[in-house]
N, CA, C and O of each residue as an XYZ file, in Angstrom:
444
protein
N      99.226     66.082     89.489
C     100.014     67.172     89.064
C     100.217     68.092     90.241
O      99.261     68.391     90.956
N     101.426     68.546     90.462
C     101.707     69.469     91.576
C     101.805     70.890     91.072
O     101.749     71.148     89.870
N     101.949     71.793     91.998
C     101.904     73.260     91.620
C     103.048     73.664     90.713
O     102.885     74.578     89.904
N     104.209     73.012     90.815
C     105.276     73.391     89.953
C     105.017     73.011     88.489
O     105.443     73.715     87.574
N     104.332     71.920     88.285
C     103.862     71.526     86.893
C     102.892     72.572     86.316
O     102.978     72.927     85.140
N     101.996     73.045     87.137
C     101.004     73.956     86.629
C     101.587     75.287     86.309
O     101.101     75.952     85.394
N     102.646     75.739     87.035
C     103.272     77.025     86.725
C     104.104     76.858     85.437
O     104.231     77.816     84.675
N     104.665     75.682     85.179
C     105.401     75.497     83.919
C     104.477     75.529     82.739
O     104.844     76.045     81.684
N     103.296     74.999     82.882
C     102.334     74.978     81.816
C     101.772     76.372     81.492
O     101.642     76.752     80.329
N     101.442     77.120     82.554
C     100.802     78.386     82.350
C     101.823     79.519     82.115
O     101.449     80.577     81.607
N     103.051     79.325     82.459
C     104.049     80.312     82.310
C     104.100     81.331     83.448
O     104.889     82.274     83.397
N     103.277     81.152     84.459
C     103.241     82.025     85.600
C     104.419     81.783     86.524
O     104.775     80.631     86.773
N     105.011     82.802     87.020
C     106.091     82.645     87.952
C     105.578     82.532     89.414
O     104.681     83.277     89.807
N     106.124     81.639     90.183
C     105.619     81.493     91.542
C     105.957     82.744     92.375
O     107.065     83.270     92.273
N     105.038     83.204     93.170
C     105.277     84.357     93.979
C     105.910     83.976     95.327
O     105.588     82.960     95.943
N     106.845     84.872     95.749
C     107.462     84.567     97.050
C     106.484     84.817     98.191
O     105.633     85.700     98.094
N     106.596     84.059     99.253
C     105.684     84.259    100.323
C     105.881     85.553    101.038
O     106.990     86.081    101.107
N     104.788     86.074    101.580
C     104.905     87.388    102.299
C     105.507     87.138    103.683
O     105.324     86.074    104.273
N     106.215     88.125    104.177
C     106.825     88.041    105.482
C     105.782     88.226    106.591
O     105.011     89.186    106.584
N     105.776     87.317    107.512
C     104.853     87.398    108.640
C     105.367     88.426    109.639
O     104.584     89.063    110.343
N     106.699     88.584    109.698
C     107.280     89.593    110.582
C     106.885     90.990    110.142
O     106.542     91.858    110.945
N     106.949     91.167    108.824
C     106.543     92.526    108.270
C     105.066     92.827    108.540
O     104.706     93.940    108.920
N     104.234     91.829    108.338
C     102.817     92.033    108.657
C     102.579     92.373    110.098
O     101.761     93.244    110.394
N     103.250     91.730    110.987
C     103.137     91.987    112.435
C     103.658     93.378    112.750
O     103.031     94.112    113.513
N     104.804     93.756    112.173
C     105.371     95.106    112.398
C     104.433     96.191    111.861
O     104.278     97.240    112.487
N     103.801     95.940    110.691
C     102.924     96.887    110.148
C     101.739     97.146    111.065
O     101.364     98.293    111.307
N     101.173     96.098    111.556
C     100.049     96.202    112.465
C     100.401     96.948    113.769
O      99.727     97.894    114.177
N     101.492     96.473    114.400
C     101.930     97.060    115.663
C     102.315     98.544    115.515
O     101.907     99.391    116.311
N     103.105     98.827    114.480
C     103.569    100.222    114.292
C     102.401    101.153    114.012
O     102.394    102.295    114.472
N     101.400    100.671    113.251
C     100.271    101.503    112.949
C      99.356    101.763    114.160
O      98.795    102.847    114.317
N      99.226    100.719    115.017
C      98.486    100.904    116.229
C      99.189    101.879    117.157
O      98.576    102.759    117.761
N     100.517    101.686    117.249
C     101.320    102.558    118.080
C     101.413    103.957    117.552
O     101.590    104.905    118.317
N     101.297    104.099    116.257
C     101.440    105.390    115.665
C     100.173    106.254    115.611
O     100.214    107.462    115.848
N      99.051    105.601    115.294
C      97.838    106.379    115.058
C      97.247    106.879    116.365
O      96.784    108.017    116.432
N      97.254    106.083    117.368
C      96.573    106.499    118.646
C      97.224    107.774    119.234
O      96.509    108.727    119.544
N      98.561    107.810    119.394
C      99.200    109.052    119.907
C      98.990    110.239    118.939
O      98.796    111.375    119.370
N      99.030    109.960    117.670
C      98.879    111.101    116.715
C      97.477    111.637    116.770
O      97.330    112.853    116.651
N      96.455    110.878    116.934
C      95.167    111.458    117.079
C      94.999    112.275    118.375
O      94.274    113.269    118.421
N      95.671    111.830    119.377
C      95.658    112.645    120.632
C      96.393    113.948    120.449
O      95.946    114.990    120.929
N      97.542    113.901    119.745
C      98.260    115.148    119.458
C      97.487    116.070    118.544
O      97.564    117.289    118.693
N      96.755    115.527    117.613
C      95.902    116.353    116.763
C      94.843    117.079    117.576
O      94.583    118.271    117.408
N      94.231    116.275    118.490
C      93.283    116.920    119.406
C      93.840    117.991    120.211
O      93.217    119.041    120.371
N      95.024    117.774    120.744
C      95.726    118.871    121.531
C      96.037    120.077    120.713
O      95.941    121.209    121.186
N      96.417    119.833    119.456
C      96.700    120.921    118.571
C      95.504    121.789    118.315
O      95.594    123.016    118.338
N      94.356    121.138    118.064
C      93.133    121.898    117.863
C      92.692    122.623    119.172
O      92.231    123.764    119.127
N      92.834    121.985    120.256
C      92.484    122.533    121.529
C      93.424    123.788    121.822
O      92.970    124.799    122.359
N      94.685    123.674    121.462
C      95.582    124.800    121.703
C      95.262    125.950    120.777
O      95.381    127.110    121.171
N      94.850    125.650    119.534
C      94.457    126.741    118.627
C      93.218    127.442    119.111
O      93.123    128.665    119.011
N      92.259    126.694    119.637
C      90.998    127.259    120.096
C      91.166    128.107    121.352
O      90.412    129.057    121.561
N      92.149    127.773    122.193
C      92.331    128.503    123.407
C      92.770    129.954    123.156
O      92.146    130.895    123.646
N      93.830    130.112    122.402
C      94.329    131.486    122.236
C      94.094    132.127    120.899
O      94.407    133.299    120.691
N      93.519    131.326    119.958
C      93.156    131.874    118.657
C      94.304    132.007    117.676
O      94.088    132.378    116.522
N      95.502    131.716    118.105
C      96.694    131.828    117.150
C      97.229    130.450    116.939
O      96.921    129.527    117.693
N      98.007    130.307    115.945
C      98.646    129.032    115.663
C     100.170    129.221    115.617
O     100.686    130.130    114.968
N     100.830    128.373    116.293
C     102.255    128.342    116.214
C     102.818    127.072    115.571
O     102.049    126.227    115.114
N     104.076    126.931    115.530
C     104.657    125.740    114.879
C     104.236    124.444    115.568
O     103.916    123.459    114.902
N     104.235    124.445    116.827
C     103.883    123.215    117.575
C     102.405    122.837    117.303
O     102.111    121.670    117.043
N     101.503    123.788    117.360
C     100.135    123.479    117.047
C      99.907    123.030    115.608
O      99.124    122.114    115.355
N     100.591    123.676    114.666
C     100.542    123.251    113.331
C     101.044    121.854    113.080
O     100.457    121.099    112.305
N     102.144    121.510    113.746
C     102.703    120.180    113.654
C     101.745    119.112    114.217
O     101.554    118.036    113.650
N     101.158    119.477    115.361
C     100.211    118.535    115.960
C      98.918    118.379    115.194
O      98.321    117.303    115.211
N      98.475    119.410    114.533
C      97.259    119.389    113.776
C      97.381    118.561    112.493
O      96.457    117.852    112.095
N      98.566    118.677    111.853
C      98.772    117.956    110.611
C      99.269    116.526    110.770
O      99.349    115.794    109.784
N      99.601    116.115    111.975
C     100.216    114.831    112.176
C      99.425    113.635    111.711
O     100.021    112.685    111.204
N      98.084    113.629    111.859
C      97.361    112.428    111.329
C      97.398    112.325    109.817
O      97.425    111.226    109.263
N      97.398    113.520    109.120
C      97.461    113.500    107.706
C      98.870    113.067    107.248
O      99.003    112.341    106.263
N      99.905    113.507    107.953
C     101.218    113.096    107.603
C     101.414    111.641    107.813
O     102.163    111.009    107.068
N     100.752    111.056    108.831
C     100.892    109.655    109.212
C     100.178    108.783    108.158
O     100.666    107.698    107.842
N      99.074    109.220    107.625
C      98.303    108.340    106.752
C      98.944    108.043    105.429
O      98.744    106.961    104.878
N      99.712    108.974    104.897
C     100.338    108.817    103.570
C     101.322    107.601    103.617
O     101.154    106.690    102.806
N     102.322    107.542    104.511
C     103.174    106.344    104.485
C     102.462    105.038    104.888
O     102.840    103.951    104.451
N     101.426    105.173    105.728
C     100.675    103.912    106.107
C      99.945    103.302    104.941
O      99.983    102.088    104.743
N      99.293    104.119    104.182
C      98.631    103.643    102.954
C      99.631    103.094    102.000
O      99.433    102.021    101.430
N     100.739    103.834    101.807
C     101.796    103.358    100.919
C     102.399    102.033    101.332
O     102.746    101.216    100.479
N     102.527    101.809    102.637
C     103.116    100.567    103.102
C     102.160     99.382    102.830
O     102.625     98.276    102.555
N     100.903     99.590    102.900
C      99.967     98.507    102.538
C      99.950     98.218    101.046
O      99.835     97.064    100.634
N     100.060     99.232    100.262
C     100.185     99.103     98.838
C     101.479     98.346     98.457
O     101.461     97.469     97.593
N     102.546     98.688     99.088
C     103.816     98.009     98.834
C     103.811     96.587     99.323
O     104.426     95.713     98.711
N     103.111     96.339    100.440
C     102.976     94.949    100.925
C     102.144     94.158     99.963
O     102.434     92.986     99.721
N     101.162     94.727     99.427
C     100.304     94.039     98.462
C     101.036     93.736     97.157
O     100.719     92.756     96.482
N     102.005     94.564     96.802
C     102.755     94.339     95.600
C     104.058     93.505     95.846
O     104.893     93.291     94.967
N     104.141     93.058     97.140
C     105.254     92.253     97.560
C     106.634     92.923     97.495
O     107.657     92.268     97.295
N     106.626     94.295     97.675
C     107.831     95.068     97.742
C     108.141     95.284     99.259
O     107.737     96.265     99.883
N     108.882     94.294     99.786
C     109.033     94.303    101.278
C     109.908     95.341    101.814
O     109.637     95.875    102.890
N     111.005     95.681    101.093
C     111.870     96.734    101.580
C     111.153     98.064    101.670
O     111.324     98.777    102.659
N     110.361     98.425    100.681
C     109.596     99.657    100.687
C     108.518     99.632    101.773
O     108.255    100.642    102.426
N     107.921     98.503    101.949
C     106.934     98.409    103.060
C     107.532     98.589    104.386
O     106.951     99.272    105.230
N     108.730     97.983    104.640
C     109.419     98.189    105.915
C     109.765     99.697    106.174
O     109.602    100.222    107.276
N     110.236    100.329    105.115
C     110.595    101.787    105.239
C     109.377    102.597    105.513
O     109.355    103.404    106.442
N     108.347    102.395    104.710
C     107.160    103.248    104.844
C     106.373    103.006    106.151
O     105.787    103.940    106.698
N     106.361    101.795    106.635
C     105.694    101.548    107.910
C     106.473    101.961    109.133
O     105.930    102.034    110.236
N     107.758    102.233    108.933
C     108.591    102.758    110.071
C     108.570    104.263    110.086
O     108.945    104.853    111.100
N     108.164    104.908    109.048
C     108.174    106.392    109.006
C     107.346    107.039    110.044
O     107.815    108.015    110.629
N     106.141    106.595    110.344
C     105.355    107.183    111.385
C     105.981    107.116    112.754
O     105.832    108.047    113.546
N     106.679    106.038    113.055
C     107.350    105.898    114.381
C     108.467    106.947    114.439
O     108.671    107.558    115.488
N     109.175    107.163    113.363
C     110.238    108.209    113.347
C     109.616    109.621    113.477
O     110.207    110.516    114.081
N     108.430    109.791    112.905
C     107.738    111.076    113.043
C     107.265    111.317    114.428
O     107.289    112.456    114.893
N     106.818    110.259    115.137
C     106.424    110.377    116.468
C     107.650    110.835    117.328
O     107.528    111.715    118.180
N     108.829    110.208    117.073
C     110.013    110.617    117.792
C     110.378    112.067    117.498
O     110.803    112.762    118.421
N     110.243    112.552    116.314
C     110.482    113.934    115.929
C     109.500    114.842    116.677
O     109.908    115.881    117.196
N     108.282    114.492    116.740
C     107.240    115.327    117.416
C     107.564    115.390    118.922
O     107.457    116.453    119.533
N     107.942    114.306    119.489
C     108.269    114.277    120.958
C     109.488    115.169    121.190
O     109.478    115.965    122.129
N     110.488    115.070    120.409
C     111.709    115.919    120.592
C     111.367    117.348    120.425
O     111.800    118.165    121.238
N     110.594    117.727    119.391
C     110.200    119.128    119.164
C     109.223    119.627    120.221
O     109.243    120.807    120.569
N     108.377    118.754    120.730
C     107.386    119.159    121.709
C     108.052    119.550    123.003
O     107.656    120.525    123.640
N     109.073    118.790    123.402
C     109.824    119.084    124.663
C     111.040    119.991    124.440
O     111.778    120.274    125.384
N     111.250    120.439    123.226
C     112.408    121.277    122.963
C     112.018    122.766    123.389
O     110.906    123.230    123.134
N     112.950    123.435    124.015
C     112.693    124.811    124.430
C     112.818    125.774    123.203
O     112.487    126.952    123.338
N     113.260    125.331    122.085
C     113.482    126.202    120.924
C     112.129    126.676    120.385
O     111.984    127.862    120.089
N     111.160    125.815    120.250
C     109.904    126.130    119.588
C     108.730    126.491    120.575
O     107.551    126.334    120.256
N     109.101    126.947    121.700
C     108.004    127.321    122.711
C     107.374    128.654    122.298
O     106.468    129.144    122.972
């Protein structure tokens, strides 16, 4: 008896295979995202401790690891539920956030 016969008897629907490219992207993007964000959070705390005040840049750097964890956890949940589109979107959000932080960090508007 093969697997298609057993699914007909039990009534279970066969699950589609998970994307290996998505799994690789999730691992790479999370490694690329978490390491710089922890460094930025440390710089944010260091900046607050130096002058005792908090500005927009320090606040953004301090909250970045928390902001990063929400979509990363959601992407693993979506991957576990085999919702690949949502997992692609959620795992790419930290990379977009890093780009936003870099643009704002070097922007003369928020100095």
